[in-house]
C-alpha atoms as one frame of an Amber mdcrd trajectory, in Angstrom:
protein
  22.757 -23.006  21.967  23.150 -24.825  25.225  22.956 -21.527  27.106  19.819
 -20.682  25.541  18.138 -23.843  26.312  19.270 -23.466  29.939  17.773 -20.068
  29.944  14.620 -21.706  29.635  15.403 -24.442  32.392  15.669 -27.110  29.907
  18.747 -29.660  30.176  20.864 -29.576  27.121  21.864 -33.096  27.397  18.237
 -34.063  27.265  17.461 -32.310  23.952  18.704 -31.786  20.577  17.936 -29.097
  18.063  16.741 -29.658  14.361  16.652 -26.743  11.938  13.056 -26.652  10.468
  11.130 -24.247   8.062  12.309 -22.188   4.971  11.615 -18.684   6.230  13.686
 -15.659   5.118  13.821 -14.013   8.268  14.303 -15.951  11.578  16.334 -19.185
  12.307  13.938 -21.828  13.603  14.337 -25.034  15.194  12.614 -28.030  16.675
  13.577 -29.023  20.231  13.668 -32.705  20.078  13.367 -34.700  23.225  14.790
 -37.974  24.387  11.883 -39.878  22.599  12.772 -38.279  19.234   9.599 -36.011
  19.572   9.530 -32.439  18.983   8.640 -30.793  22.287   9.124 -27.028  21.623
   9.845 -24.550  18.738  12.978 -22.242  19.142  13.439 -19.194  17.218  16.379
 -16.606  17.044  14.775 -13.354  16.205  16.128 -11.452  13.160  16.841  -8.043
  14.916  17.939  -6.520  11.504  14.225  -6.883  10.483  12.488  -6.601  13.945
  14.615  -3.740  15.295  12.527  -3.587  18.577  11.906  -7.311  19.872  10.119
  -5.795  22.848   7.271  -4.491  20.702   6.750  -8.106  19.644   6.537  -9.145
  23.323   4.281  -6.269  23.949   1.778  -7.230  21.292   1.888 -10.936  22.230
   1.225 -10.007  25.902  -1.752  -7.833  24.888  -3.329 -10.589  22.594  -2.863
 -13.225  25.045  -4.435 -11.274  27.877  -7.443 -10.498  25.663  -7.731 -14.235
  24.459  -7.702 -15.342  28.159 -10.566 -13.120  28.947 -12.683 -13.395  25.737
 -11.816 -16.559  24.118 -10.272 -18.961  26.480 -10.733 -21.975  24.302  -8.982
 -20.343  21.325  -5.485 -21.663  20.658  -2.824 -19.007  20.513   0.639 -20.449
  20.494   2.706 -17.669  22.135   6.331 -17.954  23.858   6.953 -19.217  27.085
   8.748 -16.883  29.650  12.432 -17.500  30.165  13.768 -18.531  33.501  14.123
 -14.896  34.530  10.527 -14.200  33.946  11.400 -12.031  30.650   9.281 -13.052
  27.589  12.441 -13.857  25.599  15.998 -14.838  26.313  18.698 -12.498  25.590
  22.351 -13.233  25.042  25.022 -11.143  23.382  22.567  -8.849  21.711  20.793
 -11.681  20.152  16.973 -12.639  21.250  15.363 -16.088  21.487  11.947 -17.334
  22.262  10.696 -20.808  22.969   7.119 -22.101  22.284   5.562 -25.294  23.290
   5.049 -27.583  20.073   1.352 -28.083  19.136   1.153 -31.887  19.460  -0.565
 -33.683  16.340  -0.009 -30.694  14.222   1.685 -30.457  10.852   2.466 -27.528
   8.608   2.799 -27.179   4.820   5.295 -25.176   2.694   2.892 -24.693  -0.121
  -0.833 -24.783  -0.767  -1.766 -27.946  -2.835  -5.563 -27.914  -2.561  -8.481
 -25.804  -2.462  -9.360 -27.318   0.712  -6.103 -26.202   2.267  -6.593 -22.751
   0.939  -9.965 -22.643   2.607  -8.933 -23.902   5.930  -6.077 -21.541   5.951
  -8.306 -18.634   5.091 -10.748 -19.539   7.682  -8.046 -19.570  10.295  -6.631
 -16.205   9.196 -10.305 -14.890   9.358 -11.155 -16.482  12.835  -7.949 -14.784
  14.149  -8.849 -11.269  13.184 -12.574 -12.007  14.042 -11.688 -13.114  17.553
  -9.945  -9.917  18.366 -12.494  -7.596  17.032 -13.136  -5.724  20.167  -9.375
  -5.331  21.066  -8.566  -1.683  21.195  -6.293  -1.580  18.207  -4.262   1.388
  19.631  -2.871  -0.944  22.066  -0.638  -2.761  19.478   2.569  -1.486  18.316
   3.987  -1.509  14.755   6.555  -4.140  14.893   7.799  -3.174  11.368   6.848
   0.336  10.756   5.696   0.824   7.023   5.630  -2.879   6.432   2.531  -2.808
   4.141   2.609   0.814   3.481   2.493   0.733  -0.585   2.922   4.420  -1.017
   6.213   4.127   1.152   7.403   1.187  -0.881   6.658   3.180  -4.085   8.777
   5.862  -2.797  11.533   3.383  -1.977  11.227   1.889  -5.493  11.310   5.381
  -7.320  14.407   6.495  -5.091  16.251   3.125  -5.887  15.359   3.526  -9.609
  17.295   6.760  -9.855  19.971   6.539  -7.037  20.615   2.644  -6.954  23.157
   0.529  -8.712  23.648   2.067 -12.307  24.309  -1.100 -13.907  21.365  -3.056
 -12.249  19.204  -0.045 -13.113  20.019  -0.600 -16.859  19.600  -4.611 -16.388
  16.008  -4.126 -14.857  14.907  -1.308 -17.070  12.178  -3.215 -18.619  10.720
  -4.308 -15.165  11.125  -0.834 -13.862   8.767   0.416 -16.853   6.408  -2.447
 -15.964   6.344  -1.518 -12.450   5.488   1.967 -13.218   2.627   1.072 -15.452
   0.770  -0.256 -12.435   0.992   2.807 -10.448  -3.026   3.049 -10.214  -2.661
   0.399  -7.514  -0.908   2.695  -5.323  -3.606   5.238  -5.981  -6.259   2.922
  -4.916  -4.531   1.996  -1.896  -3.915   5.699  -1.012  -7.673   6.240  -1.256
  -8.491   3.221   1.017  -6.283   4.472   3.722  -8.499   7.704   3.942 -11.748
   5.758   3.523 -13.693   5.305   6.931 -15.194   2.274   5.490 -11.949   0.367
   5.695 -11.303  -0.387   9.339  -8.177  -1.076  11.191  -8.004  -4.543  12.664
  -5.649  -6.992  14.386  -4.086  -8.322  11.175  -1.418 -10.932  10.886   0.413
  -9.673   7.771   2.165 -13.012   7.035  -0.534 -15.180   5.828   1.492 -17.766
   3.856   0.249 -21.397   4.256   3.240 -22.508   6.544   1.968 -20.000   9.114
  -1.116 -22.310   9.658  -1.012 -25.553  11.707  -3.335 -28.362  10.377  -4.338
 -31.644  12.046  -4.162 -35.138  10.597  -7.483 -34.843   8.912  -6.524 -31.593
   6.999  -8.390 -29.209   9.210  -6.877 -25.888  10.442  -5.826 -25.698  14.017
  -4.488 -22.239  14.529  -2.182 -19.766  13.077   1.400 -19.208  14.172   4.360
 -16.769  13.793   2.730 -13.683  15.157   5.656 -11.295  14.994   4.017  -9.328
  12.312   0.684  -8.931  14.080  -0.306  -5.133  14.323  -2.892  -2.731  13.003
  -3.825  -3.270   9.440  -6.594  -3.715   6.733  -7.837  -6.844   5.740  -6.549
  -6.486   2.348  -2.885  -7.336   3.938  -3.993 -10.845   5.203  -6.206 -11.675
   2.057  -3.743 -10.294  -0.282  -0.832 -12.404   1.016  -3.007 -15.510   0.731
  -3.638 -14.781  -2.790  -0.034 -14.058  -3.668   1.078 -17.344  -2.156  -1.800
 -19.856  -2.557  -3.090 -19.220  -6.101  -0.204 -20.273  -8.065   1.219 -23.703
  -7.904   4.652 -22.023  -8.465   6.407 -20.131  -5.810   8.144 -16.545  -6.036
  11.302 -18.444  -6.576  10.203 -19.951  -9.897  12.389 -18.760 -13.061  10.083
 -20.177 -15.632   7.078 -17.791 -15.576   4.949 -19.776 -17.663   4.199 -21.929
 -14.551   2.619 -18.971 -12.817  -0.802 -19.925 -13.425  -3.573 -18.603 -11.084
  -6.100 -21.247 -10.130  -9.711 -19.789  -9.903 -10.931 -22.663  -7.381  -8.129
 -21.632  -4.915  -9.299 -18.011  -5.204 -13.051 -18.984  -4.338 -11.759 -21.240
  -1.519  -9.794 -18.119  -0.005 -12.817 -15.872  -0.348 -15.270 -18.706   1.081
 -13.050 -19.467   4.145 -12.024 -15.851   4.982 -15.604 -14.553   4.535 -17.115
 -17.319   6.629 -15.372 -15.981   9.907 -15.173 -12.309   8.747 -18.069 -11.680
   6.497 -20.234 -10.321   9.443 -17.741  -7.787  10.328 -16.642  -6.425   6.807
 -18.373  -3.358   5.178 -19.591  -3.305   1.797 -16.866  -1.134   0.627 -14.221
  -3.839   1.863 -16.112  -6.616   0.417 -15.933  -4.815  -3.090 -12.190  -4.603
  -2.736 -11.657  -8.309  -2.017 -10.157  -8.914  -5.271  -8.152  -5.653  -5.108
  -6.376  -7.358  -1.992  -4.506  -9.776  -4.411  -3.234  -6.850  -6.732  -2.110
  -4.791  -3.477   0.087  -7.456  -2.138   1.480  -9.039  -5.307   2.254  -5.583
  -6.715   3.987  -4.464  -3.381   6.143  -7.603  -3.354   7.307  -7.097  -6.828
   8.300  -3.594  -5.765  10.211  -4.617  -2.799  12.229  -7.451  -4.673  12.856
  -4.930  -7.549  13.936  -2.203  -4.948  16.234  -4.759  -3.034  17.866  -5.727
  -6.359  18.564  -2.015  -7.239  19.974  -1.517  -3.728  22.328  -4.408  -4.055
  20.351  -7.097  -2.262  20.720  -5.696   1.259  17.308  -6.941   2.599  16.483
 -10.404   1.093  19.776 -11.246  -0.013  20.403 -13.669  -2.888  21.124 -17.403
  -3.543  22.528 -16.514  -7.077  23.249 -13.428  -9.307  20.203 -11.489 -10.251
  18.091 -13.461  -7.794  16.105 -10.550  -6.600  15.713  -9.531 -10.262  14.133
 -12.829 -11.012  11.795 -12.609  -8.108  10.582  -9.267  -9.121   9.860 -10.492
 -12.496   7.995 -13.582 -11.108   5.842 -11.357  -9.068   4.865  -8.887 -11.965
   3.938 -11.972 -14.144   1.925 -13.378 -11.279   0.153  -9.920 -11.158  -0.563
 -10.126 -14.840  -1.932 -13.711 -14.551  -4.022 -12.461 -11.319  -5.674  -9.469
 -13.484  -6.671 -11.830 -16.115  -8.572 -13.764 -13.577 -10.109 -10.510 -12.672
 -11.049  -9.789 -16.187 -12.739 -13.252 -16.162 -14.591 -12.790 -12.887 -16.129
  -9.679 -14.375 -17.904 -11.405 -17.209
């Protein structure tokens, strides 16, 4: 990695690298200076997922230019240019980018309190709200079809027929369970055709680790902007529901631990609507709860599809890993729908 540091005019002998985070996609490092302090964040992009790194650079350039003109005080951590002026350093077909470390910040791997859920939801709401007048057609789709539920459904149904035959038999119960929730796909298909639902600048990866907090627990900004592209609010709200509501993560094997915490749901709703409530239509607000169904179900389909396709996307740490993940998400979906029934009473 010495050559990468040199590509950003950093002396390799003055810095060390420390792997951080538990993301499934990129390799991420803290760049530590001689005082033992983090000075930068360095990432190697996963070009298997982001096949056109230039599209990420394009989007970030558009966002930063708009921010400077309209919200100069808003913190948006974008990568620094490399020594040659390019937005990323490229070596042997690999792409790297360097971002200044936000001093005094901290990140969390899981959401442990309603206050954290509120602060994170408010930050993601503020992010979208601040770019409300950006011409959405200027942004490129860095992962085409990323949150396209009908597309994910087609992938699933194909794999349930053409995938690994032994795994299809092993997953028959989950395949049937997934099919029983098809009305979620139908609802989303209607949303895409409804003019009441607006395309906006959407983050698409709103897990708690993509928000920086200060020492007092207040949100500072959102990070990890690779998946920023045109989208509907349900993508951001739904991913918060999926990853904040349960104390157990998608890796939990004991599905009885997948409870859904109503106070966390209320915190997400309050925080997001505080920033976005004035921009959302009545139709969008009526589908606030649906956002969680949409994203949890889609993730269940993606894990199950990957299992049937021999773990080509997410990989695995043990046998049947993605089958367990898929079962986990379908169990979370059932728990979430129970909350929905309670909210209607």
